[in-house]
PDBQT receptor file of N, H, CA, C and O in Angstrom, charges set to zero:
ATOM      1  N   MET A   1      55.732  48.440  59.061  1.00  0.00    +0.000 N 
ATOM      2  CA  MET A   1      54.704  47.875  59.923  1.00  0.00    +0.000 C 
ATOM      3  C   MET A   1      55.228  47.710  61.344  1.00  0.00    +0.000 C 
ATOM      4  O   MET A   1      54.462  47.799  62.303  1.00  0.00    +0.000 OA
ATOM      5  N   THR A   2      56.503  47.476  61.480  1.00  0.00    +0.000 N 
ATOM      6  H   THR A   2      57.125  47.403  60.701  1.00  0.00    +0.000 HD
ATOM      7  CA  THR A   2      57.079  47.374  62.825  1.00  0.00    +0.000 C 
ATOM      8  C   THR A   2      56.901  48.691  63.574  1.00  0.00    +0.000 C 
ATOM      9  O   THR A   2      56.546  48.695  64.752  1.00  0.00    +0.000 OA
ATOM     10  N   LYS A   3      57.144  49.793  62.899  1.00  0.00    +0.000 N 
ATOM     11  H   LYS A   3      57.432  49.790  61.942  1.00  0.00    +0.000 HD
ATOM     12  CA  LYS A   3      56.952  51.111  63.528  1.00  0.00    +0.000 C 
ATOM     13  C   LYS A   3      55.481  51.342  63.837  1.00  0.00    +0.000 C 
ATOM     14  O   LYS A   3      55.150  51.926  64.869  1.00  0.00    +0.000 OA
ATOM     15  N   ARG A   4      54.602  50.895  62.961  1.00  0.00    +0.000 N 
ATOM     16  H   ARG A   4      54.872  50.421  62.122  1.00  0.00    +0.000 HD
ATOM     17  CA  ARG A   4      53.160  51.031  63.175  1.00  0.00    +0.000 C 
ATOM     18  C   ARG A   4      52.759  50.306  64.451  1.00  0.00    +0.000 C 
ATOM     19  O   ARG A   4      52.005  50.837  65.266  1.00  0.00    +0.000 OA
ATOM     20  N   GLN A   5      53.262  49.103  64.619  1.00  0.00    +0.000 N 
ATOM     21  H   GLN A   5      53.876  48.672  63.957  1.00  0.00    +0.000 HD
ATOM     22  CA  GLN A   5      52.921  48.314  65.791  1.00  0.00    +0.000 C 
ATOM     23  C   GLN A   5      53.510  48.909  67.067  1.00  0.00    +0.000 C 
ATOM     24  O   GLN A   5      53.017  48.641  68.163  1.00  0.00    +0.000 OA
ATOM     25  N   ALA A   6      54.557  49.712  66.928  1.00  0.00    +0.000 N 
ATOM     26  H   ALA A   6      54.957  49.930  66.038  1.00  0.00    +0.000 HD
ATOM     27  CA  ALA A   6      55.176  50.366  68.088  1.00  0.00    +0.000 C 
ATOM     28  C   ALA A   6      54.547  51.733  68.360  1.00  0.00    +0.000 C 
ATOM     29  O   ALA A   6      55.047  52.491  69.191  1.00  0.00    +0.000 OA
ATOM     30  N   ASP A   7      53.449  52.049  67.662  1.00  0.00    +0.000 N 
ATOM     31  H   ASP A   7      53.043  51.433  66.987  1.00  0.00    +0.000 HD
ATOM     32  CA  ASP A   7      52.726  53.314  67.827  1.00  0.00    +0.000 C 
ATOM     33  C   ASP A   7      53.594  54.526  67.484  1.00  0.00    +0.000 C 
ATOM     34  O   ASP A   7      53.484  55.580  68.110  1.00  0.00    +0.000 OA
ATOM     35  N   PHE A   8      54.453  54.358  66.486  1.00  0.00    +0.000 N 
ATOM     36  H   PHE A   8      54.542  53.502  65.977  1.00  0.00    +0.000 HD
ATOM     37  CA  PHE A   8      55.326  55.432  66.006  1.00  0.00    +0.000 C 
ATOM     38  C   PHE A   8      54.481  56.375  65.156  1.00  0.00    +0.000 C 
ATOM     39  O   PHE A   8      53.635  55.910  64.392  1.00  0.00    +0.000 OA
ATOM     40  N   PRO A   9      54.686  57.681  65.267  1.00  0.00    +0.000 N 
ATOM     41  CA  PRO A   9      53.856  58.626  64.498  1.00  0.00    +0.000 C 
ATOM     42  C   PRO A   9      54.043  58.471  62.983  1.00  0.00    +0.000 C 
ATOM     43  O   PRO A   9      55.169  58.442  62.486  1.00  0.00    +0.000 OA
ATOM     44  N   MET A  10      52.942  58.375  62.272  1.00  0.00    +0.000 N 
ATOM     45  H   MET A  10      52.027  58.399  62.675  1.00  0.00    +0.000 HD
ATOM     46  CA  MET A  10      52.974  58.254  60.821  1.00  0.00    +0.000 C 
ATOM     47  C   MET A  10      53.649  59.469  60.191  1.00  0.00    +0.000 C 
ATOM     48  O   MET A  10      54.406  59.328  59.231  1.00  0.00    +0.000 OA
ATOM     49  N   SER A  11      53.385  60.646  60.717  1.00  0.00    +0.000 N 
ATOM     50  H   SER A  11      52.770  60.761  61.497  1.00  0.00    +0.000 HD
ATOM     51  CA  SER A  11      53.964  61.865  60.152  1.00  0.00    +0.000 C 
ATOM     52  C   SER A  11      55.493  61.838  60.206  1.00  0.00    +0.000 C 
ATOM     53  O   SER A  11      56.152  62.354  59.303  1.00  0.00    +0.000 OA
ATOM     54  N   THR A  12      56.052  61.252  61.241  1.00  0.00    +0.000 N 
ATOM     55  H   THR A  12      55.516  60.833  61.975  1.00  0.00    +0.000 HD
ATOM     56  CA  THR A  12      57.509  61.143  61.355  1.00  0.00    +0.000 C 
ATOM     57  C   THR A  12      58.061  60.223  60.277  1.00  0.00    +0.000 C 
ATOM     58  O   THR A  12      59.103  60.505  59.685  1.00  0.00    +0.000 OA
ATOM     59  N   LEU A  13      57.368  59.131  60.026  1.00  0.00    +0.000 N 
ATOM     60  H   LEU A  13      56.521  58.902  60.506  1.00  0.00    +0.000 HD
ATOM     61  CA  LEU A  13      57.802  58.229  58.954  1.00  0.00    +0.000 C 
ATOM     62  C   LEU A  13      57.702  58.902  57.594  1.00  0.00    +0.000 C 
ATOM     63  O   LEU A  13      58.584  58.737  56.751  1.00  0.00    +0.000 OA
ATOM     64  N   MET A  14      56.636  59.658  57.376  1.00  0.00    +0.000 N 
ATOM     65  H   MET A  14      55.919  59.793  58.060  1.00  0.00    +0.000 HD
ATOM     66  CA  MET A  14      56.481  60.356  56.097  1.00  0.00    +0.000 C 
ATOM     67  C   MET A  14      57.617  61.359  55.899  1.00  0.00    +0.000 C 
ATOM     68  O   MET A  14      58.132  61.505  54.791  1.00  0.00    +0.000 OA
ATOM     69  N   GLN A  15      58.000  62.037  56.951  1.00  0.00    +0.000 N 
ATOM     70  H   GLN A  15      57.581  61.919  57.852  1.00  0.00    +0.000 HD
ATOM     71  CA  GLN A  15      59.108  62.987  56.851  1.00  0.00    +0.000 C 
ATOM     72  C   GLN A  15      60.424  62.255  56.577  1.00  0.00    +0.000 C 
ATOM     73  O   GLN A  15      61.297  62.780  55.886  1.00  0.00    +0.000 OA
ATOM     74  N   SER A  16      60.560  61.054  57.116  1.00  0.00    +0.000 N 
ATOM     75  H   SER A  16      59.851  60.628  57.677  1.00  0.00    +0.000 HD
ATOM     76  CA  SER A  16      61.817  60.324  56.965  1.00  0.00    +0.000 C 
ATOM     77  C   SER A  16      62.070  59.877  55.527  1.00  0.00    +0.000 C 
ATOM     78  O   SER A  16      63.216  59.620  55.160  1.00  0.00    +0.000 OA
ATOM     79  N   ILE A  17      61.032  59.779  54.713  1.00  0.00    +0.000 N 
ATOM     80  H   ILE A  17      60.101  59.987  55.010  1.00  0.00    +0.000 HD
ATOM     81  CA  ILE A  17      61.248  59.349  53.328  1.00  0.00    +0.000 C 
ATOM     82  C   ILE A  17      61.606  60.511  52.413  1.00  0.00    +0.000 C 
ATOM     83  O   ILE A  17      61.819  60.309  51.218  1.00  0.00    +0.000 OA
ATOM     84  N   ASP A  18      61.674  61.713  52.948  1.00  0.00    +0.000 N 
ATOM     85  H   ASP A  18      61.501  61.876  53.919  1.00  0.00    +0.000 HD
ATOM     86  CA  ASP A  18      62.097  62.861  52.142  1.00  0.00    +0.000 C 
ATOM     87  C   ASP A  18      63.497  62.649  51.579  1.00  0.00    +0.000 C 
ATOM     88  O   ASP A  18      63.807  63.160  50.503  1.00  0.00    +0.000 OA
ATOM     89  N   GLY A  19      64.342  61.912  52.279  1.00  0.00    +0.000 N 
ATOM     90  H   GLY A  19      64.090  61.497  53.153  1.00  0.00    +0.000 HD
ATOM     91  CA  GLY A  19      65.704  61.669  51.833  1.00  0.00    +0.000 C 
ATOM     92  C   GLY A  19      65.851  60.509  50.858  1.00  0.00    +0.000 C 
ATOM     93  O   GLY A  19      66.941  60.258  50.344  1.00  0.00    +0.000 OA
ATOM     94  N   VAL A  20      64.764  59.810  50.606  1.00  0.00    +0.000 N 
ATOM     95  H   VAL A  20      63.878  60.014  51.023  1.00  0.00    +0.000 HD
ATOM     96  CA  VAL A  20      64.786  58.671  49.689  1.00  0.00    +0.000 C 
ATOM     97  C   VAL A  20      64.737  59.196  48.252  1.00  0.00    +0.000 C 
ATOM     98  O   VAL A  20      64.112  60.222  47.982  1.00  0.00    +0.000 OA
ATOM     99  N   ASP A  21      65.398  58.489  47.337  1.00  0.00    +0.000 N 
ATOM    100  H   ASP A  21      65.905  57.656  47.557  1.00  0.00    +0.000 HD
ATOM    101  CA  ASP A  21      65.403  58.966  45.953  1.00  0.00    +0.000 C 
ATOM    102  C   ASP A  21      63.982  59.042  45.400  1.00  0.00    +0.000 C 
ATOM    103  O   ASP A  21      63.093  58.311  45.837  1.00  0.00    +0.000 OA
ATOM    104  N   GLU A  22      63.785  59.923  44.447  1.00  0.00    +0.000 N 
ATOM    105  H   GLU A  22      64.508  60.517  44.092  1.00  0.00    +0.000 HD
ATOM    106  CA  GLU A  22      62.444  60.223  43.927  1.00  0.00    +0.000 C 
ATOM    107  C   GLU A  22      61.745  59.017  43.316  1.00  0.00    +0.000 C 
ATOM    108  O   GLU A  22      60.518  58.930  43.356  1.00  0.00    +0.000 OA
ATOM    109  N   ALA A  23      62.498  58.095  42.758  1.00  0.00    +0.000 N 
ATOM    110  H   ALA A  23      63.495  58.165  42.726  1.00  0.00    +0.000 HD
ATOM    111  CA  ALA A  23      61.893  56.914  42.143  1.00  0.00    +0.000 C 
ATOM    112  C   ALA A  23      61.307  55.964  43.189  1.00  0.00    +0.000 C 
ATOM    113  O   ALA A  23      60.315  55.283  42.929  1.00  0.00    +0.000 OA
ATOM    114  N   THR A  24      61.915  55.923  44.352  1.00  0.00    +0.000 N 
ATOM    115  H   THR A  24      62.721  56.476  44.563  1.00  0.00    +0.000 HD
ATOM    116  CA  THR A  24      61.493  55.007  45.417  1.00  0.00    +0.000 C 
ATOM    117  C   THR A  24      60.456  55.632  46.338  1.00  0.00    +0.000 C 
ATOM    118  O   THR A  24      59.673  54.918  46.965  1.00  0.00    +0.000 OA
ATOM    119  N   ARG A  25      60.443  56.946  46.425  1.00  0.00    +0.000 N 
ATOM    120  H   ARG A  25      61.079  57.526  45.916  1.00  0.00    +0.000 HD
ATOM    121  CA  ARG A  25      59.578  57.654  47.383  1.00  0.00    +0.000 C 
ATOM    122  C   ARG A  25      58.097  57.280  47.270  1.00  0.00    +0.000 C 
ATOM    123  O   ARG A  25      57.465  57.073  48.306  1.00  0.00    +0.000 OA
ATOM    124  N   PRO A  26      57.503  57.180  46.068  1.00  0.00    +0.000 N 
ATOM    125  CA  PRO A  26      56.071  56.825  46.003  1.00  0.00    +0.000 C 
ATOM    126  C   PRO A  26      55.773  55.448  46.600  1.00  0.00    +0.000 C 
ATOM    127  O   PRO A  26      54.748  55.264  47.256  1.00  0.00    +0.000 OA
ATOM    128  N   LEU A  27      56.658  54.492  46.374  1.00  0.00    +0.000 N 
ATOM    129  H   LEU A  27      57.490  54.641  45.841  1.00  0.00    +0.000 HD
ATOM    130  CA  LEU A  27      56.462  53.159  46.947  1.00  0.00    +0.000 C 
ATOM    131  C   LEU A  27      56.589  53.197  48.465  1.00  0.00    +0.000 C 
ATOM    132  O   LEU A  27      55.794  52.576  49.170  1.00  0.00    +0.000 OA
ATOM    133  N   ALA A  28      57.573  53.914  48.965  1.00  0.00    +0.000 N 
ATOM    134  H   ALA A  28      58.219  54.418  48.392  1.00  0.00    +0.000 HD
ATOM    135  CA  ALA A  28      57.748  54.033  50.416  1.00  0.00    +0.000 C 
ATOM    136  C   ALA A  28      56.519  54.682  51.046  1.00  0.00    +0.000 C 
ATOM    137  O   ALA A  28      56.049  54.250  52.099  1.00  0.00    +0.000 OA
ATOM    138  N   ARG A  29      56.009  55.716  50.396  1.00  0.00    +0.000 N 
ATOM    139  H   ARG A  29      56.391  56.066  49.540  1.00  0.00    +0.000 HD
ATOM    140  CA  ARG A  29      54.815  56.416  50.895  1.00  0.00    +0.000 C 
ATOM    141  C   ARG A  29      53.616  55.463  50.913  1.00  0.00    +0.000 C 
ATOM    142  O   ARG A  29      52.860  55.422  51.885  1.00  0.00    +0.000 OA
ATOM    143  N   LEU A  30      53.453  54.710  49.844  1.00  0.00    +0.000 N 
ATOM    144  H   LEU A  30      54.066  54.744  49.055  1.00  0.00    +0.000 HD
ATOM    145  CA  LEU A  30      52.346  53.755  49.751  1.00  0.00    +0.000 C 
ATOM    146  C   LEU A  30      52.433  52.695  50.847  1.00  0.00    +0.000 C 
ATOM    147  O   LEU A  30      51.423  52.365  51.468  1.00  0.00    +0.000 OA
ATOM    148  N   LEU A  31      53.619  52.165  51.088  1.00  0.00    +0.000 N 
ATOM    149  H   LEU A  31      54.439  52.433  50.584  1.00  0.00    +0.000 HD
ATOM    150  CA  LEU A  31      53.780  51.147  52.124  1.00  0.00    +0.000 C 
ATOM    151  C   LEU A  31      53.468  51.692  53.515  1.00  0.00    +0.000 C 
ATOM    152  O   LEU A  31      52.866  51.000  54.335  1.00  0.00    +0.000 OA
ATOM    153  N   ILE A  32      53.873  52.923  53.776  1.00  0.00    +0.000 N 
ATOM    154  H   ILE A  32      54.361  53.486  53.110  1.00  0.00    +0.000 HD
ATOM    155  CA  ILE A  32      53.562  53.543  55.071  1.00  0.00    +0.000 C 
ATOM    156  C   ILE A  32      52.052  53.681  55.230  1.00  0.00    +0.000 C 
ATOM    157  O   ILE A  32      51.496  53.337  56.273  1.00  0.00    +0.000 OA
ATOM    158  N   ILE A  33      51.399  54.181  54.201  1.00  0.00    +0.000 N 
ATOM    159  H   ILE A  33      51.850  54.460  53.353  1.00  0.00    +0.000 HD
ATOM    160  CA  ILE A  33      49.943  54.355  54.259  1.00  0.00    +0.000 C 
ATOM    161  C   ILE A  33      49.251  53.012  54.458  1.00  0.00    +0.000 C 
ATOM    162  O   ILE A  33      48.332  52.895  55.268  1.00  0.00    +0.000 OA
ATOM    163  N   MET A  34      49.694  52.004  53.719  1.00  0.00    +0.000 N 
ATOM    164  H   MET A  34      50.441  52.099  53.061  1.00  0.00    +0.000 HD
ATOM    165  CA  MET A  34      49.097  50.672  53.863  1.00  0.00    +0.000 C 
ATOM    166  C   MET A  34      49.272  50.131  55.279  1.00  0.00    +0.000 C 
ATOM    167  O   MET A  34      48.356  49.523  55.831  1.00  0.00    +0.000 OA
ATOM    168  N   ALA A  35      50.440  50.352  55.861  1.00  0.00    +0.000 N 
ATOM    169  H   ALA A  35      51.184  50.846  55.412  1.00  0.00    +0.000 HD
ATOM    170  CA  ALA A  35      50.694  49.868  57.225  1.00  0.00    +0.000 C 
ATOM    171  C   ALA A  35      49.769  50.548  58.230  1.00  0.00    +0.000 C 
ATOM    172  O   ALA A  35      49.256  49.902  59.144  1.00  0.00    +0.000 OA
ATOM    173  N   TYR A  36      49.560  51.835  58.061  1.00  0.00    +0.000 N 
ATOM    174  H   TYR A  36      49.976  52.360  57.319  1.00  0.00    +0.000 HD
ATOM    175  CA  TYR A  36      48.732  52.567  59.016  1.00  0.00    +0.000 C 
ATOM    176  C   TYR A  36      47.237  52.374  58.791  1.00  0.00    +0.000 C 
ATOM    177  O   TYR A  36      46.426  52.834  59.594  1.00  0.00    +0.000 OA
ATOM    178  N   GLN A  37      46.868  51.702  57.713  1.00  0.00    +0.000 N 
ATOM    179  H   GLN A  37      47.528  51.328  57.061  1.00  0.00    +0.000 HD
ATOM    180  CA  GLN A  37      45.471  51.327  57.508  1.00  0.00    +0.000 C 
ATOM    181  C   GLN A  37      45.130  50.043  58.273  1.00  0.00    +0.000 C 
ATOM    182  O   GLN A  37      43.962  49.692  58.440  1.00  0.00    +0.000 OA
ATOM    183  N   LYS A  38      46.162  49.366  58.724  1.00  0.00    +0.000 N 
ATOM    184  H   LYS A  38      47.110  49.651  58.588  1.00  0.00    +0.000 HD
ATOM    185  CA  LYS A  38      45.979  48.140  59.502  1.00  0.00    +0.000 C 
ATOM    186  C   LYS A  38      45.919  48.482  60.985  1.00  0.00    +0.000 C 
ATOM    187  O   LYS A  38      46.472  49.497  61.408  1.00  0.00    +0.000 OA
ATOM    188  N   PRO A  39      45.256  47.651  61.776  1.00  0.00    +0.000 N 
ATOM    189  CA  PRO A  39      45.185  47.915  63.220  1.00  0.00    +0.000 C 
ATOM    190  C   PRO A  39      46.537  47.678  63.901  1.00  0.00    +0.000 C 
ATOM    191  O   PRO A  39      47.377  46.914  63.426  1.00  0.00    +0.000 OA
ATOM    192  N   ASP A  40      46.706  48.358  65.019  1.00  0.00    +0.000 N 
ATOM    193  H   ASP A  40      46.024  48.979  65.405  1.00  0.00    +0.000 HD
ATOM    194  CA  ASP A  40      47.889  48.085  65.842  1.00  0.00    +0.000 C 
ATOM    195  C   ASP A  40      47.441  47.242  67.034  1.00  0.00    +0.000 C 
ATOM    196  O   ASP A  40      46.288  47.305  67.460  1.00  0.00    +0.000 OA
ATOM    197  N   PHE A  41      48.360  46.468  67.554  1.00  0.00    +0.000 N 
ATOM    198  H   PHE A  41      49.297  46.417  67.208  1.00  0.00    +0.000 HD
ATOM    199  CA  PHE A  41      48.043  45.538  68.636  1.00  0.00    +0.000 C 
ATOM    200  C   PHE A  41      48.917  45.822  69.846  1.00  0.00    +0.000 C 
ATOM    201  O   PHE A  41      50.026  46.339  69.711  1.00  0.00    +0.000 OA
ATOM    202  N   SER A  42      48.422  45.487  71.015  1.00  0.00    +0.000 N 
ATOM    203  H   SER A  42      47.521  45.067  71.125  1.00  0.00    +0.000 HD
ATOM    204  CA  SER A  42      49.186  45.719  72.242  1.00  0.00    +0.000 C 
ATOM    205  C   SER A  42      49.964  44.476  72.667  1.00  0.00    +0.000 C 
ATOM    206  O   SER A  42      50.980  44.593  73.353  1.00  0.00    +0.000 OA
ATOM    207  N   VAL A  43      49.514  43.312  72.280  1.00  0.00    +0.000 N 
ATOM    208  H   VAL A  43      48.689  43.216  71.723  1.00  0.00    +0.000 HD
ATOM    209  CA  VAL A  43      50.183  42.064  72.633  1.00  0.00    +0.000 C 
ATOM    210  C   VAL A  43      51.290  41.791  71.609  1.00  0.00    +0.000 C 
ATOM    211  O   VAL A  43      51.045  41.801  70.403  1.00  0.00    +0.000 OA
ATOM    212  N   GLU A  44      52.500  41.551  72.096  1.00  0.00    +0.000 N 
ATOM    213  H   GLU A  44      52.699  41.543  73.076  1.00  0.00    +0.000 HD
ATOM    214  CA  GLU A  44      53.658  41.391  71.208  1.00  0.00    +0.000 C 
ATOM    215  C   GLU A  44      53.469  40.272  70.183  1.00  0.00    +0.000 C 
ATOM    216  O   GLU A  44      53.854  40.428  69.025  1.00  0.00    +0.000 OA
ATOM    217  N   GLU A  45      52.898  39.180  70.583  1.00  0.00    +0.000 N 
ATOM    218  H   GLU A  45      52.586  39.053  71.525  1.00  0.00    +0.000 HD
ATOM    219  CA  GLU A  45      52.677  38.068  69.653  1.00  0.00    +0.000 C 
ATOM    220  C   GLU A  45      51.788  38.509  68.485  1.00  0.00    +0.000 C 
ATOM    221  O   GLU A  45      52.045  38.161  67.332  1.00  0.00    +0.000 OA
ATOM    222  N   ASN A  46      50.748  39.273  68.795  1.00  0.00    +0.000 N 
ATOM    223  H   ASN A  46      50.539  39.556  69.732  1.00  0.00    +0.000 HD
ATOM    224  CA  ASN A  46      49.861  39.782  67.750  1.00  0.00    +0.000 C 
ATOM    225  C   ASN A  46      50.582  40.812  66.871  1.00  0.00    +0.000 C 
ATOM    226  O   ASN A  46      50.347  40.874  65.664  1.00  0.00    +0.000 OA
ATOM    227  N   GLN A  47      51.445  41.607  67.472  1.00  0.00    +0.000 N 
ATOM    228  H   GLN A  47      51.635  41.557  68.452  1.00  0.00    +0.000 HD
ATOM    229  CA  GLN A  47      52.221  42.575  66.705  1.00  0.00    +0.000 C 
ATOM    230  C   GLN A  47      53.114  41.862  65.694  1.00  0.00    +0.000 C 
ATOM    231  O   GLN A  47      53.164  42.245  64.525  1.00  0.00    +0.000 OA
ATOM    232  N   GLN A  48      53.817  40.826  66.147  1.00  0.00    +0.000 N 
ATOM    233  H   GLN A  48      53.775  40.516  67.097  1.00  0.00    +0.000 HD
ATOM    234  CA  GLN A  48      54.707  40.080  65.266  1.00  0.00    +0.000 C 
ATOM    235  C   GLN A  48      53.935  39.402  64.137  1.00  0.00    +0.000 C 
ATOM    236  O   GLN A  48      54.404  39.326  63.001  1.00  0.00    +0.000 OA
ATOM    237  N   GLU A  49      52.768  38.922  64.466  1.00  0.00    +0.000 N 
ATOM    238  H   GLU A  49      52.387  38.984  65.389  1.00  0.00    +0.000 HD
ATOM    239  CA  GLU A  49      51.920  38.290  63.457  1.00  0.00    +0.000 C 
ATOM    240  C   GLU A  49      51.470  39.318  62.414  1.00  0.00    +0.000 C 
ATOM    241  O   GLU A  49      51.448  39.018  61.220  1.00  0.00    +0.000 OA
ATOM    242  N   ALA A  50      51.117  40.513  62.854  1.00  0.00    +0.000 N 
ATOM    243  H   ALA A  50      51.135  40.756  63.824  1.00  0.00    +0.000 HD
ATOM    244  CA  ALA A  50      50.704  41.575  61.935  1.00  0.00    +0.000 C 
ATOM    245  C   ALA A  50      51.852  42.000  61.036  1.00  0.00    +0.000 C 
ATOM    246  O   ALA A  50      51.649  42.254  59.848  1.00  0.00    +0.000 OA
ATOM    247  N   VAL A  51      53.057  42.081  61.590  1.00  0.00    +0.000 N 
ATOM    248  H   VAL A  51      53.222  41.875  62.555  1.00  0.00    +0.000 HD
ATOM    249  CA  VAL A  51      54.242  42.451  60.809  1.00  0.00    +0.000 C 
ATOM    250  C   VAL A  51      54.508  41.394  59.742  1.00  0.00    +0.000 C 
ATOM    251  O   VAL A  51      54.747  41.732  58.583  1.00  0.00    +0.000 OA
ATOM    252  N   ALA A  52      54.468  40.130  60.119  1.00  0.00    +0.000 N 
ATOM    253  H   ALA A  52      54.274  39.856  61.061  1.00  0.00    +0.000 HD
ATOM    254  CA  ALA A  52      54.731  39.043  59.171  1.00  0.00    +0.000 C 
ATOM    255  C   ALA A  52      53.670  39.005  58.074  1.00  0.00    +0.000 C 
ATOM    256  O   ALA A  52      53.992  38.823  56.899  1.00  0.00    +0.000 OA
ATOM    257  N   GLU A  53      52.429  39.173  58.451  1.00  0.00    +0.000 N 
ATOM    258  H   GLU A  53      52.167  39.321  59.405  1.00  0.00    +0.000 HD
ATOM    259  CA  GLU A  53      51.343  39.163  57.471  1.00  0.00    +0.000 C 
ATOM    260  C   GLU A  53      51.484  40.332  56.489  1.00  0.00    +0.000 C 
ATOM    261  O   GLU A  53      51.284  40.166  55.286  1.00  0.00    +0.000 OA
ATOM    262  N   PHE A  54      51.826  41.503  57.007  1.00  0.00    +0.000 N 
ATOM    263  H   PHE A  54      51.988  41.638  57.984  1.00  0.00    +0.000 HD
ATOM    264  CA  PHE A  54      52.012  42.675  56.150  1.00  0.00    +0.000 C 
ATOM    265  C   PHE A  54      53.176  42.455  55.189  1.00  0.00    +0.000 C 
ATOM    266  O   PHE A  54      53.060  42.739  53.997  1.00  0.00    +0.000 OA
ATOM    267  N   ARG A  55      54.285  41.954  55.700  1.00  0.00    +0.000 N 
ATOM    268  H   ARG A  55      54.379  41.723  56.668  1.00  0.00    +0.000 HD
ATOM    269  CA  ARG A  55      55.448  41.686  54.858  1.00  0.00    +0.000 C 
ATOM    270  C   ARG A  55      55.095  40.715  53.742  1.00  0.00    +0.000 C 
ATOM    271  O   ARG A  55      55.440  40.943  52.583  1.00  0.00    +0.000 OA
ATOM    272  N   ASN A  56      54.408  39.632  54.091  1.00  0.00    +0.000 N 
ATOM    273  H   ASN A  56      54.128  39.446  55.033  1.00  0.00    +0.000 HD
ATOM    274  CA  ASN A  56      54.036  38.642  53.086  1.00  0.00    +0.000 C 
ATOM    275  C   ASN A  56      53.101  39.222  52.031  1.00  0.00    +0.000 C 
ATOM    276  O   ASN A  56      53.239  38.928  50.844  1.00  0.00    +0.000 OA
ATOM    277  N   GLN A  57      52.160  40.039  52.462  1.00  0.00    +0.000 N 
ATOM    278  H   GLN A  57      52.048  40.278  53.427  1.00  0.00    +0.000 HD
ATOM    279  CA  GLN A  57      51.227  40.654  51.513  1.00  0.00    +0.000 C 
ATOM    280  C   GLN A  57      51.943  41.642  50.599  1.00  0.00    +0.000 C 
ATOM    281  O   GLN A  57      51.654  41.703  49.404  1.00  0.00    +0.000 OA
ATOM    282  N   ALA A  58      52.873  42.411  51.150  1.00  0.00    +0.000 N 
ATOM    283  H   ALA A  58      53.108  42.361  52.121  1.00  0.00    +0.000 HD
ATOM    284  CA  ALA A  58      53.638  43.364  50.346  1.00  0.00    +0.000 C 
ATOM    285  C   ALA A  58      54.495  42.628  49.319  1.00  0.00    +0.000 C 
ATOM    286  O   ALA A  58      54.563  43.033  48.159  1.00  0.00    +0.000 OA
ATOM    287  N   GLU A  59      55.146  41.551  49.744  1.00  0.00    +0.000 N 
ATOM    288  H   GLU A  59      55.091  41.222  50.687  1.00  0.00    +0.000 HD
ATOM    289  CA  GLU A  59      55.965  40.758  48.819  1.00  0.00    +0.000 C 
ATOM    290  C   GLU A  59      55.102  40.153  47.718  1.00  0.00    +0.000 C 
ATOM    291  O   GLU A  59      55.480  40.183  46.547  1.00  0.00    +0.000 OA
ATOM    292  N   LEU A  60      53.964  39.612  48.080  1.00  0.00    +0.000 N 
ATOM    293  H   LEU A  60      53.657  39.588  49.032  1.00  0.00    +0.000 HD
ATOM    294  CA  LEU A  60      53.062  39.022  47.106  1.00  0.00    +0.000 C 
ATOM    295  C   LEU A  60      52.654  40.053  46.064  1.00  0.00    +0.000 C 
ATOM    296  O   LEU A  60      52.658  39.768  44.867  1.00  0.00    +0.000 OA
ATOM    297  N   SER A  61      52.304  41.240  46.516  1.00  0.00    +0.000 N 
ATOM    298  H   SER A  61      52.300  41.472  47.489  1.00  0.00    +0.000 HD
ATOM    299  CA  SER A  61      51.921  42.311  45.592  1.00  0.00    +0.000 C 
ATOM    300  C   SER A  61      53.052  42.657  44.644  1.00  0.00    +0.000 C 
ATOM    301  O   SER A  61      52.825  42.867  43.453  1.00  0.00    +0.000 OA
ATOM    302  N   CYS A  62      54.255  42.716  45.159  1.00  0.00    +0.000 N 
ATOM    303  H   CYS A  62      54.439  42.545  46.126  1.00  0.00    +0.000 HD
ATOM    304  CA  CYS A  62      55.421  43.034  44.306  1.00  0.00    +0.000 C 
ATOM    305  C   CYS A  62      55.627  41.958  43.249  1.00  0.00    +0.000 C 
ATOM    306  O   CYS A  62      55.834  42.273  42.078  1.00  0.00    +0.000 OA
ATOM    307  N   TYR A  63      55.571  40.706  43.646  1.00  0.00    +0.000 N 
ATOM    308  H   TYR A  63      55.402  40.450  44.598  1.00  0.00    +0.000 HD
ATOM    309  CA  TYR A  63      55.771  39.613  42.690  1.00  0.00    +0.000 C 
ATOM    310  C   TYR A  63      54.636  39.550  41.658  1.00  0.00    +0.000 C 
ATOM    311  O   TYR A  63      54.878  39.250  40.489  1.00  0.00    +0.000 OA
ATOM    312  N   GLN A  64      53.415  39.828  42.083  1.00  0.00    +0.000 N 
ATOM    313  H   GLN A  64      53.219  40.072  43.033  1.00  0.00    +0.000 HD
ATOM    314  CA  GLN A  64      52.293  39.798  41.147  1.00  0.00    +0.000 C 
ATOM    315  C   GLN A  64      52.418  40.917  40.105  1.00  0.00    +0.000 C 
ATOM    316  O   GLN A  64      52.022  40.731  38.954  1.00  0.00    +0.000 OA
ATOM    317  N   ASN A  65      52.955  42.050  40.487  1.00  0.00    +0.000 N 
ATOM    318  H   ASN A  65      53.277  42.201  41.422  1.00  0.00    +0.000 HD
ATOM    319  CA  ASN A  65      53.053  43.193  39.585  1.00  0.00    +0.000 C 
ATOM    320  C   ASN A  65      54.326  43.195  38.764  1.00  0.00    +0.000 C 
ATOM    321  O   ASN A  65      54.504  44.068  37.915  1.00  0.00    +0.000 OA
ATOM    322  N   LYS A  66      55.210  42.250  38.992  1.00  0.00    +0.000 N 
ATOM    323  H   LYS A  66      55.066  41.541  39.682  1.00  0.00    +0.000 HD
ATOM    324  CA  LYS A  66      56.477  42.191  38.257  1.00  0.00    +0.000 C 
ATOM    325  C   LYS A  66      56.358  41.188  37.116  1.00  0.00    +0.000 C 
ATOM    326  O   LYS A  66      56.990  40.132  37.118  1.00  0.00    +0.000 OA
ATOM    327  N   ARG A  67      55.550  41.543  36.167  1.00  0.00    +0.000 N 
ATOM    328  H   ARG A  67      55.037  42.401  36.165  1.00  0.00    +0.000 HD
ATOM    329  CA  ARG A  67      55.315  40.644  35.016  1.00  0.00    +0.000 C 
ATOM    330  C   ARG A  67      55.899  41.239  33.781  1.00  0.00    +0.000 C 
ATOM    331  O   ARG A  67      55.810  40.643  32.708  1.00  0.00    +0.000 OA
TER     332      ARG A  67
């Protein structure tokens, strides 16, 4: 989400996960897609808030699915 807020190209991030092990790659891909479905902000305070909210939501999802 930090890269998303910095207007980093999604395609570059997708290429960067090619080196990630096959078991982790689907999760990395999903997180990138989820981040880019969220809006990006120009004000730094709003960017930081979006990053924190995304992190918290991702963590919550992980804990909910780890049953």
